[in-house]
N, C-alpha and C positions, 0 to 999 in steps of 0.2 A: 495029485498033491500039488498045491500051489505054494511056491516059495515066496516068502515075504521079504522085502528089502528092509534094511535098517531104517531108511527114511519112512517107509510106510508104517513101521512100528512107532516111530517118533511122531508122525502126523496123527496117528490114532490117539496117542497120549495127549497131544496138544488139543485136539478136538474134544476129547473127554473132559479135560480141565476147563476148556472154554465153556462147555455146557454145564459143568458143575458150578462154575462161578461166572455167570453170563454177563455181569456188569463190570468185570475186572479188565483192566488194560493189560494186555500181554506184550511184553518187550522181549528182546533177545536175551536179556539177563534173567528175566523170570522164567523163560523157557529153559535156559541152561540150569537154573536151580531145580526146576521140575524134573528135568532129565537126571540130574545128579541124585536127587532123592530116590529115583528108581534104578539107579546104577547104570544109567545110559550117558556116559561121559561124552561131551562133544565140545567143539570150539564155538566161539561166538559166530563165526561165518556160517557154520552148519546150522545154528539156531536161526540166524537171519534167513538163510535159504529155506528152511522149513516153514517159517512164517510167511515168506513170499509164496511158497508152494500152496500153503493152506488158503491164502487169499486168492490165488489163481484158480483154485478149485471152488471158490465161492463160499468157503466156510467162515473166513475172517474178513473184516474190513480194515484196511490200513488207514492210519491217521497221522498227521504231522509230517514234518520235513524228514528227509533221508537220515539226518544225523540224530533225530529224536523220535523215530518212528515207533508207534505202538499199534496194536491190533485189538479189535473187539469182535465178539461173536457177531456174525452177519445178522442184521435185523435189530441189534441193540444199539442204543445211543450211548455216547460218553457220559 
């Protein structure tokens, strides 16, 4: 039996949402709202870390400066 981490669950949710709405810009705030709708409460720093992790895995592309960063599904343009 494989144990899933909280982050792996959140990353699955992020990727599913990015695939569902491929041309949407994902921010830490929109990730937090997505998590809240699913009962997955988190802090902004957690959402930011999840977005960076998804980008490191090649799923999302980061855009913009650090203080206004948003992400899009890899392969899609803004």
